[in-house]
C-alpha positions as YAML, in Angstrom:
chain: A
units: angstrom
residues:
- id: 1
  name: MET
  ca: [-30.78, -19.33, 74.85]
- id: 2
  name: PRO
  ca: [-29.97, -17.57, 71.18]
- id: 3
  name: ARG
  ca: [-28.61, -14.55, 71.37]
- id: 4
  name: PHE
  ca: [-29.88, -11.58, 70.38]
- id: 5
  name: ILE
  ca: [-27.67, -9.39, 67.99]
- id: 6
  name: HIS
  ca: [-29.02, -5.40, 67.77]
- id: 7
  name: HIS
  ca: [-27.55, -3.26, 65.13]
- id: 8
  name: ALA
  ca: [-28.41, 0.56, 64.64]
- id: 9
  name: TYR
  ca: [-26.88, 3.97, 64.40]
- id: 10
  name: ALA
  ca: [-28.08, 7.86, 64.27]
- id: 11
  name: LEU
  ca: [-26.24, 10.46, 62.86]
- id: 12
  name: ALA
  ca: [-27.60, 14.08, 62.86]
- id: 13
  name: PHE
  ca: [-25.26, 15.70, 60.39]
- id: 14
  name: GLY
  ca: [-22.06, 14.49, 58.65]
- id: 15
  name: GLY
  ca: [-20.38, 15.73, 55.35]
- id: 16
  name: TYR
  ca: [-17.57, 17.84, 53.71]
- id: 17
  name: LEU
  ca: [-17.02, 21.09, 51.46]
- id: 18
  name: ARG
  ca: [-14.51, 21.19, 48.40]
- id: 19
  name: ARG
  ca: [-15.45, 24.61, 47.71]
- id: 20
  name: PRO
  ca: [-14.94, 27.95, 48.23]
- id: 21
  name: VAL
  ca: [-13.15, 26.28, 51.54]
- id: 22
  name: GLN
  ca: [-11.65, 22.64, 52.00]
- id: 23
  name: GLN
  ca: [-13.99, 21.50, 54.84]
- id: 24
  name: ASP
  ca: [-14.55, 17.60, 56.38]
- id: 25
  name: PHE
  ca: [-16.87, 17.78, 58.69]
- id: 26
  name: GLU
  ca: [-17.03, 15.97, 61.90]
- id: 27
  name: ALA
  ca: [-20.03, 13.69, 62.19]
- id: 28
  name: ARG
  ca: [-22.16, 15.41, 64.79]
- id: 29
  name: ALA
  ca: [-24.78, 13.58, 67.29]
- id: 30
  name: CYS
  ca: [-23.76, 10.22, 65.72]
- id: 31
  name: CYS
  ca: [-24.21, 7.10, 67.85]
- id: 32
  name: VAL
  ca: [-23.76, 3.51, 67.61]
- id: 33
  name: LEU
  ca: [-26.20, 0.72, 69.80]
- id: 34
  name: PRO
  ca: [-23.67, -1.93, 71.61]
- id: 35
  name: SER
  ca: [-24.72, -5.54, 70.11]
- id: 36
  name: VAL
  ca: [-25.67, -6.26, 73.22]
- id: 37
  name: GLY
  ca: [-28.29, -3.37, 73.11]
- id: 38
  name: GLY
  ca: [-28.84, -0.52, 75.85]
- id: 39
  name: ARG
  ca: [-28.98, 3.31, 75.15]
- id: 40
  name: ALA
  ca: [-27.17, 5.83, 73.54]
- id: 41
  name: ALA
  ca: [-26.95, 9.16, 72.65]
- id: 42
  name: SER
  ca: [-25.32, 12.41, 71.74]
- id: 43
  name: ARG
  ca: [-25.74, 16.04, 71.31]
- id: 44
  name: SER
  ca: [-23.79, 18.58, 69.68]
- id: 45
  name: GLU
  ca: [-23.96, 22.31, 69.83]
- id: 46
  name: GLY
  ca: [-24.28, 25.26, 66.74]
- id: 47
  name: PHE
  ca: [-22.00, 25.87, 64.57]
- id: 48
  name: ARG
  ca: [-21.14, 28.20, 61.56]
- id: 49
  name: LEU
  ca: [-18.96, 27.72, 58.79]
- id: 50
  name: THR
  ca: [-18.95, 31.31, 56.27]
- id: 51
  name: ASP
  ca: [-17.34, 32.02, 53.25]
- id: 52
  name: PRO
  ca: [-13.94, 33.76, 54.35]
- id: 53
  name: ALA
  ca: [-13.94, 35.46, 51.08]
- id: 54
  name: SER
  ca: [-17.20, 37.16, 51.28]
- id: 55
  name: GLY
  ca: [-18.52, 36.20, 54.81]
- id: 56
  name: ARG
  ca: [-21.61, 34.03, 53.30]
- id: 57
  name: ILE
  ca: [-23.03, 31.31, 55.92]
- id: 58
  name: LEU
  ca: [-21.74, 28.01, 53.78]
- id: 59
  name: ILE
  ca: [-23.77, 25.78, 56.46]
- id: 60
  name: ALA
  ca: [-25.23, 26.86, 59.62]
- id: 61
  name: CYS
  ca: [-27.13, 24.71, 62.51]
- id: 62
  name: ASP
  ca: [-28.58, 25.60, 65.94]
- id: 63
  name: SER
  ca: [-28.42, 22.37, 67.38]
- id: 64
  name: ALA
  ca: [-28.22, 18.61, 66.65]
- id: 65
  name: GLU
  ca: [-28.87, 15.55, 68.85]
- id: 66
  name: SER
  ca: [-29.50, 11.61, 68.33]
- id: 67
  name: SER
  ca: [-30.65, 8.83, 70.26]
- id: 68
  name: ILE
  ca: [-31.03, 4.77, 70.42]
- id: 69
  name: ALA
  ca: [-32.28, 3.20, 73.36]
- id: 70
  name: THR
  ca: [-33.55, -0.62, 73.34]
- id: 71
  name: SER
  ca: [-36.13, -2.58, 75.52]
- id: 72
  name: GLN
  ca: [-37.55, -5.92, 76.09]
- id: 73
  name: ASP
  ca: [-41.43, -6.89, 77.54]
- id: 74
  name: GLY
  ca: [-41.64, -9.92, 79.28]
- id: 75
  name: GLN
  ca: [-42.77, -12.19, 76.33]
- id: 76
  name: GLY
  ca: [-39.38, -11.68, 74.95]
- id: 77
  name: GLU
  ca: [-40.27, -9.01, 72.13]
- id: 78
  name: ARG
  ca: [-37.65, -6.26, 71.51]
- id: 79
  name: ARG
  ca: [-38.27, -3.06, 70.61]
- id: 80
  name: THR
  ca: [-35.51, -0.62, 69.06]
- id: 81
  name: VAL
  ca: [-36.11, 3.17, 68.85]
- id: 82
  name: LEU
  ca: [-33.88, 5.48, 66.68]
- id: 83
  name: ARG
  ca: [-34.45, 9.18, 66.36]
- id: 84
  name: ALA
  ca: [-32.11, 12.24, 65.29]
- id: 85
  name: VAL
  ca: [-32.86, 15.66, 64.69]
- id: 86
  name: VAL
  ca: [-31.20, 19.06, 63.42]
- id: 87
  name: ARG
  ca: [-32.37, 22.22, 64.06]
- id: 88
  name: GLY
  ca: [-31.89, 25.79, 62.77]
- id: 89
  name: LEU
  ca: [-30.35, 23.87, 59.71]
- id: 90
  name: ASN
  ca: [-29.34, 26.78, 56.84]
- id: 91
  name: VAL
  ca: [-27.21, 25.97, 53.63]
- id: 92
  name: LEU
  ca: [-26.44, 28.89, 51.73]
- id: 93
  name: ASP
  ca: [-29.00, 30.76, 52.53]
- id: 94
  name: VAL
  ca: [-31.36, 28.71, 49.80]
- id: 95
  name: LEU
  ca: [-32.41, 25.75, 52.03]
- id: 96
  name: ARG
  ca: [-33.43, 26.18, 55.36]
- id: 97
  name: VAL
  ca: [-35.53, 24.02, 58.16]
- id: 98
  name: ASP
  ca: [-36.87, 24.99, 61.43]
- id: 99
  name: GLU
  ca: [-36.47, 21.26, 62.41]
- id: 100
  name: VAL
  ca: [-35.64, 17.87, 60.99]
- id: 101
  name: ILE
  ca: [-36.70, 14.75, 62.51]
- id: 102
  name: ALA
  ca: [-35.52, 11.33, 61.37]
- id: 103
  name: ALA
  ca: [-37.41, 8.30, 63.48]
- id: 104
  name: LEU
  ca: [-37.43, 4.85, 63.45]
- id: 105
  name: THR
  ca: [-38.91, 2.15, 65.34]
- id: 106
  name: VAL
  ca: [-38.07, -1.66, 64.85]
- id: 107
  name: VAL
  ca: [-40.04, -4.12, 66.84]
- id: 108
  name: HIS
  ca: [-38.82, -7.95, 66.35]
- id: 109
  name: ARG
  ca: [-41.39, -10.25, 68.18]
- id: 110
  name: THR
  ca: [-40.66, -13.77, 69.69]
- id: 111
  name: ASN
  ca: [-42.85, -15.29, 66.45]
- id: 112
  name: ARG
  ca: [-39.35, -13.99, 64.69]
- id: 113
  name: THR
  ca: [-41.85, -11.48, 62.70]
- id: 114
  name: VAL
  ca: [-40.84, -7.56, 62.65]
- id: 115
  name: SER
  ca: [-42.54, -4.32, 62.28]
- id: 116
  name: MET
  ca: [-40.69, -1.49, 61.50]
- id: 117
  name: ASP
  ca: [-42.12, 2.22, 61.35]
- id: 118
  name: THR
  ca: [-40.54, 5.56, 60.25]
- id: 119
  name: GLY
  ca: [-43.55, 7.32, 61.64]
- id: 120
  name: GLY
  ca: [-42.34, 10.68, 63.56]
- id: 121
  name: SER
  ca: [-39.99, 11.53, 60.45]
- id: 122
  name: ARG
  ca: [-40.84, 14.81, 59.39]
- id: 123
  name: PHE
  ca: [-39.80, 18.45, 58.03]
- id: 124
  name: ALA
  ca: [-40.77, 21.45, 60.36]
- id: 125
  name: GLY
  ca: [-40.53, 24.93, 59.08]
- id: 126
  name: LEU
  ca: [-38.72, 23.73, 55.32]
- id: 127
  name: LYS
  ca: [-37.98, 26.35, 52.92]
- id: 128
  name: LEU
  ca: [-36.18, 26.45, 49.74]
- id: 129
  name: GLU
  ca: [-34.83, 29.66, 47.82]
- id: 130
  name: GLY
  ca: [-37.16, 30.98, 50.09]
- id: 131
  name: LYS
  ca: [-40.48, 29.41, 49.35]
- id: 132
  name: PRO
  ca: [-42.30, 26.83, 51.99]
- id: 133
  name: LEU
  ca: [-41.88, 23.35, 50.74]
- id: 134
  name: GLU
  ca: [-44.45, 20.85, 52.15]
- id: 135
  name: ILE
  ca: [-42.82, 17.23, 52.07]
- id: 136
  name: LYS
  ca: [-45.10, 14.91, 53.13]
- id: 137
  name: LEU
  ca: [-43.72, 10.93, 54.00]
- id: 138
  name: ASP
  ca: [-45.35, 7.83, 52.66]
- id: 139
  name: HIS
  ca: [-44.71, 6.01, 56.06]
- id: 140
  name: ALA
  ca: [-47.18, 3.42, 54.85]
- id: 141
  name: LEU
  ca: [-44.45, 1.93, 52.59]
- id: 142
  name: GLY
  ca: [-42.20, 1.61, 55.16]
- id: 143
  name: ARG
  ca: [-44.36, -0.36, 57.56]
- id: 144
  name: ASP
  ca: [-45.44, -2.45, 54.32]
- id: 145
  name: ALA
  ca: [-41.79, -3.34, 54.06]
- id: 146
  name: SER
  ca: [-41.94, -5.17, 57.60]
- id: 147
  name: ASP
  ca: [-42.86, -8.18, 55.66]
- id: 148
  name: TYR
  ca: [-40.01, -7.80, 52.53]
- id: 149
  name: ALA
  ca: [-41.28, -11.06, 50.82]
- id: 150
  name: GLU
  ca: [-44.53, -9.66, 51.01]
- id: 151
  name: PHE
  ca: [-43.25, -6.04, 49.96]
- id: 152
  name: ARG
  ca: [-41.57, -7.32, 47.15]
- id: 153
  name: ARG
  ca: [-44.75, -8.95, 45.68]
- id: 154
  name: LYS
  ca: [-46.83, -5.65, 45.86]
- id: 155
  name: HIS
  ca: [-44.05, -3.38, 44.56]
- id: 156
  name: PRO
  ca: [-42.15, -4.99, 41.94]
- id: 157
  name: GLU
  ca: [-41.60, -2.17, 40.37]
- id: 158
  name: LEU
  ca: [-39.83, -0.32, 43.08]
- id: 159
  name: PRO
  ca: [-35.56, -1.16, 41.77]
- id: 160
  name: GLU
  ca: [-34.27, -3.76, 43.95]
- id: 161
  name: SER
  ca: [-30.18, -4.67, 43.90]
- id: 162
  name: ASN
  ca: [-28.51, -7.10, 45.89]
- id: 163
  name: GLY
  ca: [-31.80, -7.68, 48.07]
- id: 164
  name: VAL
  ca: [-32.11, -4.23, 48.94]
- id: 165
  name: THR
  ca: [-34.70, -1.70, 47.96]
- id: 166
  name: ARG
  ca: [-33.87, 1.49, 47.31]
- id: 167
  name: HIS
  ca: [-36.54, 4.32, 47.13]
- id: 168
  name: SER
  ca: [-38.20, 7.83, 48.61]
- id: 169
  name: LEU
  ca: [-40.74, 8.03, 50.81]
- id: 170
  name: ALA
  ca: [-41.19, 11.66, 50.36]
- id: 171
  name: GLN
  ca: [-44.37, 12.87, 48.49]
- id: 172
  name: HIS
  ca: [-44.46, 16.06, 46.78]
- id: 173
  name: PRO
  ca: [-45.36, 17.04, 42.72]
- id: 174
  name: SER
  ca: [-42.09, 18.94, 42.25]
- id: 175
  name: LEU
  ca: [-39.89, 16.00, 43.31]
- id: 176
  name: LYS
  ca: [-38.07, 13.51, 40.41]
- id: 177
  name: PHE
  ca: [-38.02, 9.95, 40.41]
- id: 178
  name: ASP
  ca: [-35.76, 8.21, 38.58]
- id: 179
  name: PRO
  ca: [-34.96, 4.59, 39.42]
- id: 180
  name: TRP
  ca: [-31.71, 4.90, 41.52]
- id: 181
  name: GLU
  ca: [-32.55, 8.79, 42.24]
- id: 182
  name: PRO
  ca: [-35.70, 8.63, 43.77]
- id: 183
  name: GLY
  ca: [-37.39, 12.20, 45.52]
- id: 184
  name: TYR
  ca: [-34.87, 14.81, 44.47]
- id: 185
  name: VAL
  ca: [-35.24, 18.57, 43.10]
- id: 186
  name: ASP
  ca: [-32.82, 20.66, 41.26]
- id: 187
  name: VAL
  ca: [-31.96, 23.95, 42.17]
- id: 188
  name: SER
  ca: [-30.05, 26.03, 40.16]
- id: 189
  name: ASP
  ca: [-26.77, 27.36, 41.41]
- id: 190
  name: PHE
  ca: [-26.61, 25.55, 44.21]
- id: 191
  name: GLY
  ca: [-27.43, 21.86, 43.53]
- id: 192
  name: ARG
  ca: [-29.49, 18.64, 43.80]
- id: 193
  name: VAL
  ca: [-31.71, 18.01, 47.27]
- id: 194
  name: TYR
  ca: [-32.83, 14.73, 47.91]
- id: 195
  name: PHE
  ca: [-35.28, 14.08, 50.52]
- id: 196
  name: CYS
  ca: [-36.31, 11.08, 52.55]
- id: 197
  name: GLU
  ca: [-33.87, 8.64, 50.67]
- id: 198
  name: TRP
  ca: [-35.32, 4.59, 52.43]
- id: 199
  name: TRP
  ca: [-33.69, 1.31, 51.76]
- id: 200
  name: ALA
  ca: [-35.56, -2.09, 53.23]
- id: 201
  name: ALA
  ca: [-34.16, -5.42, 53.25]
- id: 202
  name: PRO
  ca: [-35.41, -8.32, 55.44]
- id: 203
  name: ASN
  ca: [-35.31, -7.20, 59.11]
- id: 204
  name: ARG
  ca: [-33.64, -3.43, 57.94]
- id: 205
  name: GLN
  ca: [-34.36, -0.62, 56.75]
- id: 206
  name: GLY
  ca: [-32.58, 2.96, 56.98]
- id: 207
  name: LEU
  ca: [-33.73, 6.34, 56.31]
- id: 208
  name: ILE
  ca: [-31.68, 9.94, 55.61]
- id: 209
  name: MET
  ca: [-33.97, 12.60, 55.53]
- id: 210
  name: LEU
  ca: [-32.03, 15.17, 53.69]
- id: 211
  name: ARG
  ca: [-28.94, 14.22, 51.07]
- id: 212
  name: LEU
  ca: [-27.38, 17.29, 49.41]
- id: 213
  name: ARG
  ca: [-24.99, 17.50, 46.53]
- id: 214
  name: LEU
  ca: [-24.16, 21.17, 46.18]
- id: 215
  name: GLY
  ca: [-22.21, 22.27, 42.86]
- id: 216
  name: SER
  ca: [-21.64, 25.76, 42.58]
- id: 217
  name: PRO
  ca: [-20.92, 27.96, 43.80]
- id: 218
  name: ALA
  ca: [-20.15, 25.71, 46.99]
- id: 219
  name: GLU
  ca: [-19.69, 21.67, 46.40]
- id: 220
  name: GLY
  ca: [-19.55, 19.24, 48.65]
- id: 221
  name: GLU
  ca: [-21.94, 16.60, 49.94]
- id: 222
  name: ILE
  ca: [-24.12, 16.82, 52.93]
- id: 223
  name: GLU
  ca: [-25.74, 14.57, 54.98]
- id: 224
  name: VAL
  ca: [-29.02, 15.17, 57.60]
- id: 225
  name: GLY
  ca: [-30.45, 12.84, 59.89]
- id: 226
  name: ALA
  ca: [-29.54, 9.37, 59.08]
- id: 227
  name: LEU
  ca: [-30.55, 6.11, 60.81]
- id: 228
  name: GLU
  ca: [-30.70, 2.10, 60.21]
- id: 229
  name: ALA
  ca: [-31.39, -0.50, 62.36]
- id: 230
  name: ASP
  ca: [-31.69, -4.52, 61.84]
- id: 231
  name: GLY
  ca: [-31.40, -7.17, 64.49]
- id: 232
  name: HIS
  ca: [-31.34, -10.89, 64.76]
- id: 233
  name: ASP
  ca: [-31.12, -14.27, 66.69]
- id: 234
  name: TYR
  ca: [-27.87, -15.94, 67.31]
- id: 235
  name: PRO
  ca: [-27.23, -18.61, 65.98]
...
């Protein structure tokens, strides 16, 4: 009987600041699945980082958690479910989110076909500069990429490098979509915010719900709600 090799990771929050303080954040609520499958989970309580000079909030969140679980039915179908959640996120009082949920389900069937679904990924209470921002996700694009060869035939316009397609699942009229910089918005005196960065390859997908490239007055990068999964028979 061939051995099935699992591969999956989930990260709720991570990154660094270089201004106004030097701070490399310990990755919070991250977990990795053993190659044999099973379960993994991690949880982190809230944290708060302030500017020592002004007392202004730099980054804060109420809680963070992640989980990965595998299962197998009687017919040999293998399912991997990944989830990362961050609640009460506040970055410089400019970007606030009540809840960020990243979700990915991968099913490997006995006929060696794969289905992948980002359904369940969403933002709740997202505000940018005090204004609500309703970001929708194109979950159908992720499902289409389950059959990667057919997906590439349907979407030759999406950039591909080394067999990996990179795009954004985010949908909003204010977002910019450059070929290798999709789904972002620039915010004055804050930086660039990337929404729902997504990549796909044969039998593999990944998703980052939020990535912040802070410029001024704070400088650094932050990643929120990151998942990736694949799997294959061996040999």
